[in-house]
Legacy VTK file of the C-alpha trace (Angstrom):
# vtk DataFile Version 3.0
C-alpha trace
ASCII
DATASET POLYDATA
POINTS 306 float
34.468 -30.952 -1.790
32.749 -27.758 -2.999
32.406 -29.066 -6.606
31.311 -32.452 -5.809
28.283 -30.557 -3.812
27.695 -28.534 -6.491
27.488 -31.569 -8.824
24.975 -33.081 -6.413
22.997 -30.375 -6.308
22.666 -29.596 -10.202
21.935 -33.440 -10.667
19.493 -32.963 -8.173
17.654 -30.172 -9.717
17.473 -31.653 -13.414
17.327 -35.278 -13.038
13.933 -35.511 -10.396
13.483 -38.989 -11.520
14.134 -41.933 -9.099
15.672 -44.979 -11.474
13.181 -47.491 -9.818
10.007 -45.395 -10.664
10.614 -43.546 -13.547
8.140 -40.371 -14.320
8.998 -37.017 -14.856
7.447 -34.076 -13.085
6.585 -32.115 -16.227
4.999 -28.944 -14.483
7.664 -28.793 -11.956
11.627 -29.653 -11.950
12.357 -28.479 -8.641
11.412 -31.897 -6.923
13.133 -34.968 -6.058
11.975 -38.698 -5.381
9.274 -38.908 -8.137
7.142 -42.095 -8.565
4.274 -43.155 -10.384
1.134 -43.700 -7.748
-2.268 -44.816 -9.497
-0.974 -43.348 -12.848
0.129 -40.032 -11.455
3.374 -38.835 -11.035
4.214 -37.755 -7.214
7.369 -36.094 -6.061
8.802 -34.376 -2.890
9.205 -30.439 -3.652
12.809 -29.511 -3.185
13.289 -28.135 0.678
10.385 -29.208 2.171
10.064 -32.800 1.147
6.033 -32.143 0.797
4.841 -34.693 -2.080
3.294 -32.538 -5.188
1.469 -33.836 -7.856
2.996 -33.132 -11.265
-0.453 -33.358 -13.160
-1.017 -29.680 -11.888
0.721 -26.519 -10.631
2.630 -26.468 -7.562
1.852 -23.685 -4.620
4.142 -20.913 -4.894
4.914 -21.558 -1.320
6.451 -24.854 -2.088
8.349 -23.565 -5.377
9.840 -20.566 -3.252
11.325 -22.912 -0.693
12.436 -25.421 -3.426
14.201 -22.249 -5.237
15.979 -21.434 -1.555
17.445 -24.724 -1.328
21.116 -24.181 -1.414
20.807 -20.749 -1.499
19.579 -18.160 1.730
19.457 -15.429 -0.447
17.598 -13.927 -3.491
16.328 -10.860 -5.442
13.918 -10.775 -7.571
-3.396 3.808 -13.584
-3.398 1.041 -10.753
-5.783 0.255 -7.846
-4.917 2.649 -4.846
-4.492 -1.076 -2.753
-2.346 -2.239 -5.318
1.504 -3.079 -4.563
4.642 -5.273 -5.544
6.526 -7.821 -3.945
9.597 -5.663 -2.940
11.205 -8.100 -0.981
12.313 -10.816 -3.482
12.805 -14.295 -2.625
12.685 -15.550 0.679
12.438 -18.766 2.645
8.971 -19.087 3.415
7.111 -21.462 5.787
4.316 -23.323 4.577
1.561 -24.889 5.811
1.326 -28.864 4.737
-1.077 -28.099 2.019
1.209 -26.216 0.497
-0.229 -22.509 1.293
1.765 -19.805 2.663
1.528 -19.610 6.761
0.175 -15.993 7.700
3.172 -15.140 9.417
6.622 -15.403 8.257
9.905 -14.625 9.612
13.364 -14.186 9.351
15.232 -14.792 12.560
13.695 -12.309 15.183
12.109 -9.728 12.260
8.667 -10.866 11.255
5.616 -9.966 8.858
2.221 -10.763 7.587
1.748 -12.137 3.996
-1.354 -12.430 1.857
-2.008 -16.009 -0.075
0.466 -14.989 -2.731
3.127 -14.884 0.065
4.303 -10.830 -0.569
4.251 -8.583 2.295
1.347 -6.649 3.416
2.436 -5.418 6.884
5.772 -3.834 8.125
8.298 -5.481 9.533
7.972 -6.382 13.458
9.494 -8.493 15.973
8.518 -11.900 16.955
5.419 -10.787 18.953
3.728 -10.033 15.667
0.188 -11.471 15.397
-1.369 -12.250 11.921
-4.600 -13.691 12.483
-5.518 -14.945 9.479
-4.203 -15.292 5.780
-5.592 -12.513 3.652
-6.488 -13.483 0.267
-5.022 -11.932 -2.944
-8.324 -11.897 -5.434
-6.675 -9.703 -7.958
-3.499 -9.968 -9.672
-2.271 -7.224 -12.412
0.613 -8.520 -14.197
1.951 -5.581 -16.625
4.550 -6.395 -19.248
6.611 -4.027 -21.627
8.071 -5.480 -24.994
10.970 -4.443 -27.148
10.634 -1.756 -29.810
9.260 -3.178 -32.686
8.227 -1.469 -35.990
4.279 -1.605 -35.956
1.926 -2.360 -33.130
0.733 -5.912 -32.524
-2.943 -7.217 -33.273
-4.864 -6.626 -30.234
-6.934 -9.691 -30.625
-3.984 -11.589 -31.889
-2.468 -11.025 -28.556
-5.156 -11.283 -26.314
-5.588 -14.861 -27.824
-2.508 -15.948 -27.266
-2.352 -14.974 -23.703
-5.716 -16.505 -23.032
-5.243 -19.690 -24.802
-1.541 -20.010 -22.779
-2.811 -18.992 -19.645
-5.678 -21.607 -19.768
-3.734 -24.601 -21.352
-0.234 -24.298 -19.893
-1.130 -23.174 -16.558
-4.384 -24.853 -16.573
-6.494 -21.604 -15.410
-10.233 -21.393 -15.948
-10.840 -18.512 -18.445
-13.271 -17.153 -16.240
-10.784 -15.892 -14.030
-9.083 -13.943 -16.770
-10.472 -10.727 -16.435
-8.830 -8.800 -19.157
-5.963 -8.981 -21.407
-5.330 -5.090 -22.599
-2.619 -3.862 -25.366
-1.381 -0.353 -25.218
2.132 -0.383 -27.356
4.741 -1.138 -25.819
2.470 -2.376 -22.699
0.653 -5.753 -22.073
-1.736 -6.022 -18.773
-3.516 -9.052 -17.962
-5.786 -9.074 -14.932
-6.355 -12.264 -12.717
-9.667 -12.060 -10.558
-10.451 -14.886 -8.284
-12.515 -14.506 -5.183
-12.585 -17.135 -2.578
-16.076 -17.591 -2.926
-15.833 -18.473 -6.966
-12.575 -21.369 -6.947
-13.295 -24.864 -6.553
-11.228 -27.148 -4.838
-10.092 -28.008 -8.082
-8.813 -24.827 -9.564
-5.615 -23.578 -9.635
-4.858 -20.290 -7.707
-4.369 -16.846 -9.759
-1.260 -16.642 -7.445
0.557 -19.898 -8.410
-0.286 -18.872 -12.279
1.158 -15.352 -11.695
4.502 -16.778 -10.355
4.905 -19.525 -12.998
4.146 -17.071 -15.930
6.455 -14.514 -14.349
9.493 -17.212 -14.083
8.397 -18.098 -17.664
8.634 -14.646 -19.310
11.984 -13.899 -17.218
13.433 -16.638 -18.789
13.746 -18.914 -15.380
10.927 -21.471 -16.441
9.769 -23.812 -13.585
8.781 -26.529 -16.245
10.842 -29.513 -17.018
12.377 -29.070 -20.709
9.476 -26.486 -21.681
10.004 -23.006 -22.339
7.635 -20.390 -23.122
7.969 -18.796 -26.354
5.911 -15.355 -26.953
5.246 -15.525 -30.498
2.177 -12.797 -31.939
1.418 -13.564 -35.684
4.312 -15.335 -35.992
6.351 -12.562 -34.633
8.522 -14.090 -31.612
8.007 -10.628 -28.608
10.864 -9.958 -26.672
9.675 -8.728 -23.120
12.189 -6.326 -21.741
10.163 -5.701 -18.152
7.403 -7.627 -15.943
6.101 -6.414 -12.828
3.332 -8.192 -10.661
0.670 -6.268 -8.522
-1.150 -7.704 -5.807
-4.643 -6.518 -4.573
-6.127 -8.350 -1.405
-9.693 -8.662 0.085
-8.553 -6.340 2.681
-6.061 -3.126 2.427
-2.468 -4.051 3.151
-1.143 -2.518 6.323
1.793 -0.497 5.491
2.901 3.071 7.805
4.571 6.147 6.784
7.816 5.028 7.842
7.918 1.620 5.757
7.891 3.761 2.375
10.568 4.236 0.311
12.554 7.491 0.749
12.099 7.859 -3.242
8.325 7.940 -2.728
8.723 10.032 0.615
10.287 12.493 -1.323
7.776 12.594 -4.274
4.999 13.025 -1.359
6.936 15.950 0.049
7.123 17.780 -3.243
3.604 17.153 -4.277
2.651 18.843 -0.554
5.075 21.473 -1.269
3.577 22.447 -4.655
-0.067 22.754 -3.322
1.389 25.014 -0.565
3.185 27.269 -3.218
0.214 27.492 -5.373
-2.384 28.222 -2.512
0.231 30.815 -1.104
0.531 32.346 -4.882
-3.661 32.306 -5.504
-3.886 33.997 -1.996
-1.142 37.033 -2.941
-2.935 37.240 -6.308
-6.023 37.725 -5.053
-5.247 40.075 -2.460
-3.251 42.120 -5.235
-6.510 42.013 -7.017
-8.475 43.243 -4.200
-6.155 46.302 -3.811
-6.435 47.151 -7.415
-10.263 47.328 -7.659
-10.073 49.186 -4.142
-8.004 51.862 -5.999
-10.198 52.021 -9.231
-13.617 52.542 -7.145
-11.617 55.504 -5.138
-10.518 56.916 -8.496
-14.023 56.824 -9.807
-15.434 58.145 -6.717
-13.167 61.343 -7.419
-13.953 61.580 -10.877
-17.638 61.669 -10.101
-17.218 64.639 -7.410
-15.086 66.394 -9.673
-18.011 66.358 -12.225
-20.919 67.437 -9.595
-18.706 70.170 -8.717
LINES 2 308
76 0 1 2 3 4 5 6 7 8 9 10 11 12 13 14 15 16 17 18 19 20 21 22 23 24 25 26 27 28 29 30 31 32 33 34 35 36 37 38 39 40 41 42 43 44 45 46 47 48 49 50 51 52 53 54 55 56 57 58 59 60 61 62 63 64 65 66 67 68 69 70 71 72 73 74 75
230 76 77 78 79 80 81 82 83 84 85 86 87 88 89 90 91 92 93 94 95 96 97 98 99 100 101 102 103 104 105 106 107 108 109 110 111 112 113 114 115 116 117 118 119 120 121 122 123 124 125 126 127 128 129 130 131 132 133 134 135 136 137 138 139 140 141 142 143 144 145 146 147 148 149 150 151 152 153 154 155 156 157 158 159 160 161 162 163 164 165 166 167 168 169 170 171 172 173 174 175 176 177 178 179 180 181 182 183 184 185 186 187 188 189 190 191 192 193 194 195 196 197 198 199 200 201 202 203 204 205 206 207 208 209 210 211 212 213 214 215 216 217 218 219 220 221 222 223 224 225 226 227 228 229 230 231 232 233 234 235 236 237 238 239 240 241 242 243 244 245 246 247 248 249 250 251 252 253 254 255 256 257 258 259 260 261 262 263 264 265 266 267 268 269 270 271 272 273 274 275 276 277 278 279 280 281 282 283 284 285 286 287 288 289 290 291 292 293 294 295 296 297 298 299 300 301 302 303 304 305
């Protein structure tokens, strides 16, 4: 029976169209029961059955929930409050609108998330209170490309990513703060305050998730892979890291820091203390030397006067 289940799941993921109402959700392959309604392709998101409009991006929360269907496990100089998603894929709770619920739980363990669904507090028990969903206003996408003979043309690279983000992911260009190239690193800044975002604008969290999936070879689009080519040179990206900056700083305690980071902090503190000790010791020795020198000069003066 297991092979039949696997085949059925594969069919569900790859052929999201209903024979009676044929339409293809070009911007989301993780859907089912697609149908045409007033000229718009509407489909049910896998794992939640929430209807999604295939003419725009699907929310990150619904995408993550769809990705968890059939599987219950998954891995996947900055501003001082920027942080990574270190937890990877989880099965999120979504509002009916598709946005993340502020409080997410896995059994009896709960935590608060931002509007990008990224954990922004320590993990607690089920009594944890998350008063509201904190908005992510700044997303930093940092990529490292494979070794190339000569640096890429910075203007061509900027134009490629600006055009790709505005056309493929439908993000208004005013939310793309910068595209910076410093071989071999490419950094894209997306900024979007709640006061700037209109009802028809896609969210930068959804854009970043679609983009990250694209560059990692796991596109959400239906039969539409992203090819990164700058001035006819195909660019291979070796590493992509996404950082999140919220309108309110995250609430992590020291105990939530990784052992490696704690070790670095300890080493830095010890180095500072050692430097202070050396400085004090050096000054004391210098003071003794000066006192001895003054004493010798006084004895010389007394000898001459006698």
